[in-house]
TILO-66116 format. One record per atom (N, C-alpha, C): residue in three letters; x, y, z; atom name; residue number from 0; chain. Coordinates in nm, 2 decimals. Each point is the difference from the previous one (the first is absolute). Layout:
BEGIN
<pt r="ALA" east="X" north="Y" up="Z" a="CA" k="NUM" c="A"/>
...
This chain:
BEGIN
<pt r="MET" east="12.98" north="8.90" up="13.45" a="N" k="0" c="A"/>
<pt r="MET" east="-0.06" north="-0.09" up="-0.11" a="CA" k="0" c="A"/>
<pt r="MET" east="0.16" north="-0.10" up="0.05" a="C" k="0" c="A"/>
<pt r="LYS" east="-0.07" north="-0.16" up="-0.05" a="N" k="1" c="A"/>
<pt r="LYS" east="0.13" north="-0.11" up="-0.12" a="CA" k="1" c="A"/>
<pt r="LYS" east="0.01" north="0.05" up="-0.15" a="C" k="1" c="A"/>
<pt r="ARG" east="0.09" north="0.01" up="-0.11" a="N" k="2" c="A"/>
<pt r="ARG" east="0.02" north="0.00" up="-0.13" a="CA" k="2" c="A"/>
<pt r="ARG" east="-0.13" north="-0.02" up="-0.02" a="C" k="2" c="A"/>
<pt r="LYS" east="0.00" north="-0.17" up="0.00" a="N" k="3" c="A"/>
<pt r="LYS" east="-0.06" north="-0.12" up="-0.01" a="CA" k="3" c="A"/>
<pt r="LYS" east="-0.17" north="0.01" up="-0.07" a="C" k="3" c="A"/>
<pt r="LEU" east="-0.03" north="0.12" up="0.10" a="N" k="4" c="A"/>
<pt r="LEU" east="-0.06" north="0.07" up="-0.07" a="CA" k="4" c="A"/>
<pt r="LEU" east="-0.09" north="0.06" up="-0.10" a="C" k="4" c="A"/>
<pt r="LEU" east="0.12" north="0.03" up="-0.01" a="N" k="5" c="A"/>
<pt r="LEU" east="-0.06" north="0.11" up="-0.11" a="CA" k="5" c="A"/>
<pt r="LEU" east="0.01" north="-0.12" up="-0.18" a="C" k="5" c="A"/>
<pt r="ASP" east="-0.05" north="-0.17" up="0.08" a="N" k="6" c="A"/>
<pt r="ASP" east="0.02" north="-0.12" up="-0.14" a="CA" k="6" c="A"/>
<pt r="ASP" east="-0.18" north="0.01" up="-0.05" a="C" k="6" c="A"/>
<pt r="ILE" east="0.00" north="0.10" up="0.11" a="N" k="7" c="A"/>
<pt r="ILE" east="-0.17" north="-0.09" up="0.03" a="CA" k="7" c="A"/>
<pt r="ILE" east="-0.10" north="0.11" up="0.03" a="C" k="7" c="A"/>
<pt r="LEU" east="0.02" north="0.18" up="-0.06" a="N" k="8" c="A"/>
<pt r="LEU" east="-0.05" north="0.09" up="0.08" a="CA" k="8" c="A"/>
<pt r="LEU" east="0.01" north="0.07" up="-0.20" a="C" k="8" c="A"/>
<pt r="ALA" east="-0.17" north="0.05" up="0.08" a="N" k="9" c="A"/>
<pt r="ALA" east="-0.07" north="0.09" up="-0.14" a="CA" k="9" c="A"/>
<pt r="ALA" east="-0.09" north="0.15" up="0.07" a="C" k="9" c="A"/>
<pt r="CYS" east="0.06" north="0.07" up="-0.17" a="N" k="10" c="A"/>
<pt r="CYS" east="-0.03" north="0.12" up="0.02" a="CA" k="10" c="A"/>
<pt r="CYS" east="-0.16" north="-0.03" up="0.03" a="C" k="10" c="A"/>
<pt r="PRO" east="-0.05" north="0.07" up="0.15" a="N" k="11" c="A"/>
<pt r="PRO" east="-0.15" north="-0.02" up="0.02" a="CA" k="11" c="A"/>
<pt r="PRO" east="-0.08" north="0.03" up="-0.09" a="C" k="11" c="A"/>
<pt r="MET" east="0.06" north="0.15" up="-0.09" a="N" k="12" c="A"/>
<pt r="MET" east="-0.08" north="0.08" up="-0.16" a="CA" k="12" c="A"/>
<pt r="MET" east="-0.06" north="0.00" up="-0.12" a="C" k="12" c="A"/>
<pt r="CYS" east="0.13" north="-0.13" up="0.01" a="N" k="13" c="A"/>
<pt r="CYS" east="0.07" north="-0.01" up="-0.17" a="CA" k="13" c="A"/>
<pt r="CYS" east="-0.01" north="-0.14" up="0.01" a="C" k="13" c="A"/>
<pt r="LYS" east="0.03" north="-0.10" up="0.09" a="N" k="14" c="A"/>
<pt r="LYS" east="-0.01" north="-0.10" up="0.02" a="CA" k="14" c="A"/>
<pt r="LYS" east="0.19" north="-0.07" up="-0.13" a="C" k="14" c="A"/>
<pt r="LYS" east="0.12" north="0.13" up="0.05" a="N" k="15" c="A"/>
<pt r="LYS" east="0.05" north="-0.06" up="-0.08" a="CA" k="15" c="A"/>
<pt r="LYS" east="0.06" north="-0.11" up="0.07" a="C" k="15" c="A"/>
<pt r="HIS" east="0.15" north="-0.10" up="-0.04" a="N" k="16" c="A"/>
<pt r="HIS" east="0.06" north="-0.06" up="0.10" a="CA" k="16" c="A"/>
<pt r="HIS" east="0.12" north="-0.02" up="-0.09" a="C" k="16" c="A"/>
<pt r="PRO" east="0.16" north="0.01" up="-0.01" a="N" k="17" c="A"/>
<pt r="PRO" east="0.05" north="0.02" up="0.15" a="CA" k="17" c="A"/>
<pt r="PRO" east="0.03" north="0.16" up="-0.03" a="C" k="17" c="A"/>
<pt r="LEU" east="0.01" north="0.06" up="0.14" a="N" k="18" c="A"/>
<pt r="LEU" east="-0.03" north="0.13" up="0.07" a="CA" k="18" c="A"/>
<pt r="LEU" east="0.18" north="0.07" up="0.00" a="C" k="18" c="A"/>
<pt r="GLU" east="0.01" north="0.04" up="0.09" a="N" k="19" c="A"/>
<pt r="GLU" east="0.18" north="0.12" up="-0.05" a="CA" k="19" c="A"/>
<pt r="GLU" east="0.01" north="-0.02" up="0.22" a="C" k="19" c="A"/>
<pt r="LEU" east="0.13" north="-0.01" up="0.00" a="N" k="20" c="A"/>
<pt r="LEU" east="-0.02" north="0.06" up="0.18" a="CA" k="20" c="A"/>
<pt r="LEU" east="0.08" north="0.04" up="-0.04" a="C" k="20" c="A"/>
<pt r="ILE" east="0.03" north="0.18" up="0.05" a="N" k="21" c="A"/>
<pt r="ILE" east="0.13" north="0.03" up="0.04" a="CA" k="21" c="A"/>
<pt r="ILE" east="-0.02" north="-0.03" up="0.22" a="C" k="21" c="A"/>
<pt r="GLU" east="0.13" north="0.00" up="-0.03" a="N" k="22" c="A"/>
<pt r="GLU" east="0.01" north="-0.05" up="0.19" a="CA" k="22" c="A"/>
<pt r="GLU" east="0.11" north="0.16" up="-0.01" a="C" k="22" c="A"/>
<pt r="ILE" east="-0.07" north="0.07" up="0.17" a="N" k="23" c="A"/>
<pt r="ILE" east="0.10" north="0.06" up="0.07" a="CA" k="23" c="A"/>
<pt r="ILE" east="0.05" north="0.00" up="0.11" a="C" k="23" c="A"/>
<pt r="LYS" east="-0.03" north="-0.08" up="0.02" a="N" k="24" c="A"/>
<pt r="LYS" east="0.07" north="-0.08" up="0.14" a="CA" k="24" c="A"/>
<pt r="LYS" east="-0.05" north="-0.10" up="0.03" a="C" k="24" c="A"/>
<pt r="THR" east="0.07" north="-0.11" up="0.04" a="N" k="25" c="A"/>
<pt r="THR" east="0.03" north="-0.17" up="0.07" a="CA" k="25" c="A"/>
<pt r="THR" east="0.03" north="0.00" up="0.07" a="C" k="25" c="A"/>
<pt r="LYS" east="-0.06" north="-0.09" up="0.07" a="N" k="26" c="A"/>
<pt r="LYS" east="0.07" north="-0.09" up="0.08" a="CA" k="26" c="A"/>
<pt r="LYS" east="-0.09" north="-0.18" up="0.03" a="C" k="26" c="A"/>
<pt r="ASN" east="0.15" north="-0.09" up="0.02" a="N" k="27" c="A"/>
<pt r="ASN" east="0.03" north="-0.12" up="0.02" a="CA" k="27" c="A"/>
<pt r="ASN" east="-0.09" north="0.00" up="-0.15" a="C" k="27" c="A"/>
<pt r="ASP" east="0.09" north="0.03" up="-0.11" a="N" k="28" c="A"/>
<pt r="ASP" east="-0.13" north="-0.03" up="-0.11" a="CA" k="28" c="A"/>
<pt r="ASP" east="-0.09" north="0.01" up="-0.03" a="C" k="28" c="A"/>
<pt r="GLU" east="-0.03" north="0.03" up="0.11" a="N" k="29" c="A"/>
<pt r="GLU" east="-0.20" north="0.10" up="-0.06" a="CA" k="29" c="A"/>
<pt r="GLU" east="-0.02" north="0.15" up="0.03" a="C" k="29" c="A"/>
<pt r="ILE" east="-0.12" north="0.00" up="-0.22" a="N" k="30" c="A"/>
<pt r="ILE" east="0.02" north="0.18" up="0.04" a="CA" k="30" c="A"/>
<pt r="ILE" east="-0.09" north="0.01" up="0.16" a="C" k="30" c="A"/>
<pt r="VAL" east="0.05" north="0.16" up="0.05" a="N" k="31" c="A"/>
<pt r="VAL" east="-0.03" north="0.03" up="0.10" a="CA" k="31" c="A"/>
<pt r="VAL" east="-0.13" north="0.11" up="-0.09" a="C" k="31" c="A"/>
<pt r="GLU" east="0.06" north="0.14" up="-0.04" a="N" k="32" c="A"/>
<pt r="GLU" east="0.00" north="0.06" up="-0.05" a="CA" k="32" c="A"/>
<pt r="GLU" east="0.01" north="-0.01" up="-0.17" a="C" k="32" c="A"/>
<pt r="GLY" east="-0.08" north="0.02" up="-0.14" a="N" k="33" c="A"/>
<pt r="GLY" east="-0.01" north="0.04" up="-0.12" a="CA" k="33" c="A"/>
<pt r="GLY" east="-0.13" north="0.00" up="-0.08" a="C" k="33" c="A"/>
<pt r="ALA" east="-0.02" north="0.04" up="-0.14" a="N" k="34" c="A"/>
<pt r="ALA" east="-0.06" north="-0.04" up="-0.01" a="CA" k="34" c="A"/>
<pt r="ALA" east="-0.03" north="-0.10" up="-0.08" a="C" k="34" c="A"/>
<pt r="ILE" east="-0.11" north="-0.01" up="-0.16" a="N" k="35" c="A"/>
<pt r="ILE" east="-0.06" north="-0.14" up="-0.03" a="CA" k="35" c="A"/>
<pt r="ILE" east="-0.05" north="0.11" up="-0.13" a="C" k="35" c="A"/>
<pt r="TYR" east="0.05" north="-0.07" up="-0.09" a="N" k="36" c="A"/>
<pt r="TYR" east="-0.03" north="0.14" up="-0.08" a="CA" k="36" c="A"/>
<pt r="TYR" east="-0.06" north="-0.09" up="-0.21" a="C" k="36" c="A"/>
<pt r="CYS" east="-0.11" north="0.03" up="-0.04" a="N" k="37" c="A"/>
<pt r="CYS" east="-0.05" north="-0.05" up="-0.13" a="CA" k="37" c="A"/>
<pt r="CYS" east="0.03" north="0.09" up="-0.09" a="C" k="37" c="A"/>
<pt r="ASP" east="0.05" north="-0.06" up="-0.07" a="N" k="38" c="A"/>
<pt r="ASP" east="0.04" north="0.10" up="-0.13" a="CA" k="38" c="A"/>
<pt r="ASP" east="-0.06" north="0.01" up="-0.07" a="C" k="38" c="A"/>
<pt r="THR" east="-0.19" north="-0.05" up="-0.05" a="N" k="39" c="A"/>
<pt r="THR" east="-0.11" north="-0.04" up="-0.05" a="CA" k="39" c="A"/>
<pt r="THR" east="-0.08" north="0.16" up="0.04" a="C" k="39" c="A"/>
<pt r="CYS" east="-0.07" north="-0.02" up="0.12" a="N" k="40" c="A"/>
<pt r="CYS" east="-0.09" north="0.10" up="-0.01" a="CA" k="40" c="A"/>
<pt r="CYS" east="0.13" north="0.16" up="0.10" a="C" k="40" c="A"/>
<pt r="GLU" east="0.09" north="-0.11" up="0.02" a="N" k="41" c="A"/>
<pt r="GLU" east="0.09" north="0.14" up="0.05" a="CA" k="41" c="A"/>
<pt r="GLU" east="0.02" north="0.08" up="0.18" a="C" k="41" c="A"/>
<pt r="ARG" east="-0.12" north="-0.16" up="0.06" a="N" k="42" c="A"/>
<pt r="ARG" east="0.02" north="-0.02" up="0.13" a="CA" k="42" c="A"/>
<pt r="ARG" east="0.08" north="-0.03" up="0.05" a="C" k="42" c="A"/>
<pt r="TYR" east="0.04" north="0.11" up="0.15" a="N" k="43" c="A"/>
<pt r="TYR" east="0.10" north="-0.06" up="0.09" a="CA" k="43" c="A"/>
<pt r="TYR" east="-0.08" north="-0.04" up="0.08" a="C" k="43" c="A"/>
<pt r="PHE" east="0.00" north="-0.14" up="0.14" a="N" k="44" c="A"/>
<pt r="PHE" east="0.00" north="-0.01" up="0.10" a="CA" k="44" c="A"/>
<pt r="PHE" east="0.07" north="-0.05" up="0.16" a="C" k="44" c="A"/>
<pt r="LEU" east="0.00" north="0.15" up="0.05" a="N" k="45" c="A"/>
<pt r="LEU" east="0.10" north="-0.06" up="0.22" a="CA" k="45" c="A"/>
<pt r="LEU" east="0.04" north="-0.08" up="-0.03" a="C" k="45" c="A"/>
<pt r="ILE" east="0.14" north="-0.06" up="0.05" a="N" k="46" c="A"/>
<pt r="ILE" east="0.05" north="-0.08" up="0.11" a="CA" k="46" c="A"/>
<pt r="ILE" east="0.00" north="0.04" up="0.09" a="C" k="46" c="A"/>
<pt r="ILE" east="-0.08" north="-0.04" up="0.17" a="N" k="47" c="A"/>
<pt r="ILE" east="0.01" north="0.14" up="0.05" a="CA" k="47" c="A"/>
<pt r="ILE" east="0.08" north="-0.12" up="0.20" a="C" k="47" c="A"/>
<pt r="GLU" east="0.09" north="0.01" up="0.03" a="N" k="48" c="A"/>
<pt r="GLU" east="0.01" north="-0.13" up="0.05" a="CA" k="48" c="A"/>
<pt r="GLU" east="-0.02" north="-0.14" up="0.04" a="C" k="48" c="A"/>
<pt r="GLU" east="0.09" north="-0.01" up="-0.15" a="N" k="49" c="A"/>
<pt r="GLU" east="-0.03" north="-0.11" up="-0.05" a="CA" k="49" c="A"/>
<pt r="GLU" east="-0.17" north="-0.01" up="-0.04" a="C" k="49" c="A"/>
<pt r="ILE" east="-0.08" north="0.05" up="0.00" a="N" k="50" c="A"/>
<pt r="ILE" east="-0.09" north="-0.05" up="-0.09" a="CA" k="50" c="A"/>
<pt r="ILE" east="-0.05" north="0.06" up="-0.11" a="C" k="50" c="A"/>
<pt r="PRO" east="-0.03" north="-0.04" up="-0.17" a="N" k="51" c="A"/>
<pt r="PRO" east="-0.08" north="0.02" up="-0.10" a="CA" k="51" c="A"/>
<pt r="PRO" east="-0.10" north="0.08" up="0.04" a="C" k="51" c="A"/>
<pt r="VAL" east="-0.03" north="0.12" up="-0.01" a="N" k="52" c="A"/>
<pt r="VAL" east="-0.16" north="0.04" up="0.04" a="CA" k="52" c="A"/>
<pt r="VAL" east="-0.06" north="0.04" up="-0.19" a="C" k="52" c="A"/>
<pt r="MET" east="-0.01" north="-0.15" up="-0.06" a="N" k="53" c="A"/>
<pt r="MET" east="-0.13" north="0.11" up="-0.12" a="CA" k="53" c="A"/>
<pt r="MET" east="-0.12" north="-0.07" up="0.00" a="C" k="53" c="A"/>
<pt r="LEU" east="-0.07" north="0.17" up="0.04" a="N" k="54" c="A"/>
<pt r="LEU" east="-0.06" north="-0.03" up="0.01" a="CA" k="54" c="A"/>
<pt r="LEU" east="-0.04" north="0.14" up="-0.18" a="C" k="54" c="A"/>
<pt r="PRO" east="-0.20" north="-0.06" up="0.00" a="N" k="55" c="A"/>
<pt r="PRO" east="0.00" north="0.11" up="-0.12" a="CA" k="55" c="A"/>
<pt r="PRO" east="-0.03" north="0.11" up="0.02" a="C" k="55" c="A"/>
<pt r="ASP" east="0.03" north="0.12" up="-0.06" a="N" k="56" c="A"/>
<pt r="ASP" east="-0.01" north="0.13" up="0.05" a="CA" k="56" c="A"/>
<pt r="ASP" east="-0.06" north="0.04" up="0.07" a="C" k="56" c="A"/>
<pt r="GLU" east="-0.13" north="-0.03" up="0.02" a="N" k="57" c="A"/>
<pt r="GLU" east="-0.09" north="0.07" up="0.09" a="CA" k="57" c="A"/>
<pt r="GLU" east="0.00" north="-0.04" up="0.09" a="C" k="57" c="A"/>
<pt r="LEU" east="0.08" north="-0.14" up="0.03" a="N" k="58" c="A"/>
<pt r="LEU" east="0.03" north="0.00" up="0.14" a="CA" k="58" c="A"/>
<pt r="LEU" east="0.13" north="0.06" up="0.08" a="C" k="58" c="A"/>
<pt r="ARG" east="0.04" north="0.08" up="-0.09" a="N" k="59" c="A"/>
<pt r="ARG" east="0.22" north="0.04" up="0.03" a="CA" k="59" c="A"/>
<pt r="ARG" east="-0.05" north="0.10" up="0.11" a="C" k="59" c="A"/>
<pt r="ASP" east="0.11" north="-0.07" up="0.06" a="N" k="60" c="A"/>
<pt r="ASP" east="0.01" north="0.17" up="0.14" a="CA" k="60" c="A"/>
<pt r="ASP" east="0.11" north="0.10" up="-0.12" a="C" k="60" c="A"/>
<pt r="LYS" east="-0.07" north="0.13" up="-0.06" a="N" k="61" c="A"/>
<pt r="LYS" east="0.05" north="0.13" up="-0.04" a="CA" k="61" c="A"/>
<pt r="LYS" east="0.15" north="0.05" up="0.07" a="C" k="61" c="A"/>
<pt r="LYS" east="-0.05" north="-0.02" up="0.08" a="N" k="62" c="A"/>
<pt r="LYS" east="0.11" north="0.11" up="0.16" a="CA" k="62" c="A"/>
<pt r="LYS" east="0.10" north="-0.12" up="0.01" a="C" k="62" c="A"/>
<pt r="GLN" east="0.00" north="-0.14" up="0.06" a="N" k="63" c="A"/>
<pt r="GLN" east="0.07" north="-0.09" up="0.01" a="CA" k="63" c="A"/>
<pt r="GLN" east="0.12" north="0.01" up="-0.11" a="C" k="63" c="A"/>
<pt r="GLU" east="-0.11" north="0.02" up="-0.13" a="N" k="64" c="A"/>
<pt r="GLU" east="0.18" north="-0.04" up="-0.17" a="CA" k="64" c="A"/>
<pt r="GLU" east="-0.02" north="0.13" up="0.02" a="C" k="64" c="A"/>
<pt r="ASN" east="-0.01" north="0.06" up="0.00" a="N" k="65" c="A"/>
<pt r="ASN" east="0.05" north="0.13" up="-0.03" a="CA" k="65" c="A"/>
<pt r="ASN" east="0.13" north="0.10" up="0.09" a="C" k="65" c="A"/>
<pt r="GLU" east="-0.03" north="-0.13" up="0.13" a="N" k="66" c="A"/>
<pt r="GLU" east="0.09" north="0.04" up="0.11" a="CA" k="66" c="A"/>
<pt r="GLU" east="0.11" north="-0.08" up="-0.09" a="C" k="66" c="A"/>
<pt r="PHE" east="-0.06" north="-0.13" up="-0.02" a="N" k="67" c="A"/>
<pt r="PHE" east="0.14" north="-0.10" up="0.01" a="CA" k="67" c="A"/>
<pt r="PHE" east="0.13" north="0.05" up="-0.16" a="C" k="67" c="A"/>
<pt r="LEU" east="-0.08" north="0.03" up="-0.08" a="N" k="68" c="A"/>
<pt r="LEU" east="0.00" north="0.08" up="-0.13" a="CA" k="68" c="A"/>
<pt r="LEU" east="0.12" north="0.04" up="-0.01" a="C" k="68" c="A"/>
<pt r="GLN" east="-0.02" north="0.15" up="0.09" a="N" k="69" c="A"/>
<pt r="GLN" east="0.03" north="0.10" up="0.10" a="CA" k="69" c="A"/>
<pt r="GLN" east="0.14" north="-0.05" up="0.05" a="C" k="69" c="A"/>
<pt r="LYS" east="0.02" north="-0.06" up="0.06" a="N" k="70" c="A"/>
<pt r="LYS" east="0.07" north="-0.12" up="0.15" a="CA" k="70" c="A"/>
<pt r="LYS" east="0.14" north="-0.04" up="-0.15" a="C" k="70" c="A"/>
<pt r="ASN" east="-0.09" north="-0.03" up="-0.10" a="N" k="71" c="A"/>
<pt r="ASN" east="0.09" north="-0.12" up="-0.05" a="CA" k="71" c="A"/>
<pt r="ASN" east="0.05" north="0.05" up="-0.13" a="C" k="71" c="A"/>
<pt r="LYS" east="-0.04" north="0.13" up="-0.06" a="N" k="72" c="A"/>
<pt r="LYS" east="0.06" north="0.04" up="-0.13" a="CA" k="72" c="A"/>
<pt r="LYS" east="0.07" north="0.03" up="-0.05" a="C" k="72" c="A"/>
<pt r="ASP" east="0.12" north="-0.05" up="0.05" a="N" k="73" c="A"/>
<pt r="ASP" east="0.16" north="-0.03" up="-0.02" a="CA" k="73" c="A"/>
<pt r="ASP" east="-0.03" north="-0.09" up="-0.05" a="C" k="73" c="A"/>
<pt r="SER" east="-0.10" north="-0.10" up="0.09" a="N" k="74" c="A"/>
<pt r="SER" east="0.10" north="-0.10" up="-0.05" a="CA" k="74" c="A"/>
<pt r="SER" east="-0.13" north="-0.11" up="-0.04" a="C" k="74" c="A"/>
<pt r="LEU" east="-0.05" north="0.04" up="-0.08" a="N" k="75" c="A"/>
<pt r="LEU" east="-0.19" north="-0.06" up="-0.14" a="CA" k="75" c="A"/>
<pt r="LEU" east="0.06" north="0.07" up="-0.07" a="C" k="75" c="A"/>
<pt r="PRO" east="0.00" north="-0.05" up="-0.15" a="N" k="76" c="A"/>
<pt r="PRO" east="-0.02" north="-0.01" up="-0.15" a="CA" k="76" c="A"/>
<pt r="PRO" east="-0.02" north="0.14" up="-0.01" a="C" k="76" c="A"/>
<pt r="GLU" east="0.01" north="0.09" up="-0.11" a="N" k="77" c="A"/>
<pt r="GLU" east="-0.07" north="0.04" up="-0.07" a="CA" k="77" c="A"/>
<pt r="GLU" east="-0.18" north="0.00" up="0.00" a="C" k="77" c="A"/>
<pt r="LYS" east="-0.01" north="-0.10" up="-0.11" a="N" k="78" c="A"/>
<pt r="LYS" east="-0.15" north="-0.02" up="-0.04" a="CA" k="78" c="A"/>
<pt r="LYS" east="-0.07" north="-0.06" up="0.13" a="C" k="78" c="A"/>
<pt r="ILE" east="0.01" north="-0.02" up="0.09" a="N" k="79" c="A"/>
<pt r="ILE" east="-0.07" north="0.07" up="0.19" a="CA" k="79" c="A"/>
<pt r="ILE" east="0.00" north="0.12" up="0.02" a="C" k="79" c="A"/>
<pt r="ILE" east="0.09" north="0.03" up="0.04" a="N" k="80" c="A"/>
<pt r="ILE" east="0.03" north="0.14" up="0.04" a="CA" k="80" c="A"/>
<pt r="ILE" east="-0.07" north="0.12" up="-0.06" a="C" k="80" c="A"/>
<pt r="LYS" east="0.00" north="0.00" up="-0.09" a="N" k="81" c="A"/>
<pt r="LYS" east="-0.07" north="0.08" up="-0.10" a="CA" k="81" c="A"/>
<pt r="LYS" east="-0.09" north="-0.05" up="-0.11" a="C" k="81" c="A"/>
<pt r="GLN" east="0.00" north="-0.11" up="-0.07" a="N" k="82" c="A"/>
<pt r="GLN" east="-0.13" north="-0.05" up="-0.04" a="CA" k="82" c="A"/>
<pt r="GLN" east="-0.05" north="-0.11" up="0.07" a="C" k="82" c="A"/>
<pt r="GLY" east="-0.02" north="-0.03" up="0.07" a="N" k="83" c="A"/>
<pt r="GLY" east="-0.08" north="-0.18" up="0.06" a="CA" k="83" c="A"/>
<pt r="GLY" east="-0.16" north="0.06" up="0.04" a="C" k="83" c="A"/>
<pt r="LYS" east="-0.04" north="-0.12" up="-0.11" a="N" k="84" c="A"/>
<pt r="LYS" east="-0.12" north="0.00" up="0.13" a="CA" k="84" c="A"/>
<pt r="LYS" east="-0.06" north="-0.06" up="0.11" a="C" k="84" c="A"/>
<pt r="PRO" east="-0.05" north="0.04" up="0.09" a="N" k="85" c="A"/>
<pt r="PRO" east="-0.11" north="0.14" up="-0.01" a="CA" k="85" c="A"/>
<pt r="PRO" east="0.02" north="0.13" up="-0.03" a="C" k="85" c="A"/>
<pt r="TRP" east="0.10" north="0.02" up="0.13" a="N" k="86" c="A"/>
<pt r="TRP" east="0.02" north="0.14" up="0.03" a="CA" k="86" c="A"/>
<pt r="TRP" east="0.16" north="0.00" up="-0.03" a="C" k="86" c="A"/>
<pt r="HIS" east="0.08" north="0.14" up="0.04" a="N" k="87" c="A"/>
<pt r="HIS" east="0.09" north="-0.04" up="-0.01" a="CA" k="87" c="A"/>
<pt r="HIS" east="0.05" north="0.16" up="0.03" a="C" k="87" c="A"/>
<pt r="LEU" east="0.14" north="-0.01" up="0.03" a="N" k="88" c="A"/>
<pt r="LEU" east="0.03" north="0.13" up="0.03" a="CA" k="88" c="A"/>
<pt r="LEU" east="0.00" north="0.12" up="-0.07" a="C" k="88" c="A"/>
């Protein structure tokens, strides 16, 4: 995901803009893995293989998200790992 994309993204649940970017892995100035966080509704949205996955709660893949959270728990802030919606560790 290009950082510039963050300028136009809004939370799909509460429509807040701007959102917070948490970078885990970058390559050639693009975010390969990371998360986007909405501090209004406390939801996180993952960036997987350069793609921001910004789906409403009912369409999210809980298994995929839990695997991502477990794998990256040392790189993500506590507000995502322990309190983030819709799921947390």
